[in-house]
N, C-alpha and C positions, 0 to 999 in steps of 0.2 A: 158689536161688546166692545165695552169701553178697554182701552189697555191698563188703564191703570183703577186698580183693588183695594179695597182696604181691607186689614184680618187684622179681628178682633183675638189677640193671644194672652189676653187676662184680662183680667176687670179693668185695670186702669193703664192697659201698656194695646197701643193699636200702631202697628204700621202699614203707613201707605206703600201700596209698590206697586211696579210698572215692569214691563218687562225688560227691565235693567238687567244685563246678564249677573251683578252680584248678587242684588237683591232678590233673585230666582234662583245661586246660590243656596243665599241666607235662609232661605225660605224651606230648601230642602233641605238643607240640616236642622231648621228647627222642627221640623216636623218629626227628621228621626231621633231628636231629642226627647218628643214630647213622648216616644214613646212608652218610655217606661215611666211615663208618670197622668199621661190623660190621653189617653187613646180613643177618646174622643174629639182634641184638641190637634192631636197626630193628625187623625184624620181629615180635617175639616183643613188644614195648614197644604198639607200634602193636594186635596184634593184643588186647593187656589194653584198652590206650586204648577198642577200638570194644566189647570185653568191658563194660566200668565204662557206656558211654554206652546200650548197647541197644538197646531201641525206643525211648526217649525223640528226642526233637525238639527238645530246649533245647540243643544242641552242634553246628549243623551245620559251621560253621567245624572243629572240632576233629575231627565227623568225618570232613571232607575231607580233612584233612590227613594222618589217619589211611589213609584211605581213598589215599591219594597216593603214600604212602609203602610201602602195599604194595604196589601197583603197579608200586613203580620195584622192590621186592624180585621180584616178581613176573617183571616183564622181564629183569633180569639173571638170572634160574633159567632163561630158557626158556617160563614158563609164561605165552604169549603171548596166547589167549583171558580168562585171569583179569585179567591187566596191562587189558585194552580195558576189560572190566567194570567194574573199580574203580577206573580213571580217568573213564570215563562216570559215572559214579556221583557222584564227586569231580565232577565237571564244572557236573553236575546242581544240586549244591550249591552249590556257587558262586555256578552262576547267580541261585539263591534268593537269594543272599547281595549280588544286583548287584557282586558282586568279579569289574573286568572283570579283574584282570591275570592271576588264580588260572584263571580260562576259560581263558584265551587259552595260560597257562602249560600249562591241561590240553590244548588243541590240539595244542600241541608235544612234550607226552611221548603222546599217541595217535599222534601220525604217526610219533614214533620208533619204538612196535611196528607199525605198518600197515608202516612201514619195513624192519623187521625182519625183516619176513614177506615184503615186496616184494609186498605185495596193494596196487597203491594205487587200486584201484578203490572202495573204503570211505572 
């Protein structure tokens, strides 16, 4: 697979991305920003981010951010189990970074999915 990707962010704006750390960071933040306006674009951008990261362990925050975005997309699409998996993986990454705020935020997001499922035992 090529290390260069093209992301179509809007009808008039495309960004060529490689595995450059600054570009991966921008992509993760763009995916987060799209959450409130365009879930399809948020999903596409987060998936591209994860594709660029691949198996690398060099971008844990960006990976967690992209997973959180995908978790939210899946939650809103009714894919609760996938959202739980993505929020849990993001939470694990945030824990490894000692990022208490995002660990707590992950609990809130997981709780919202379990509430949606009305599964209060997990």
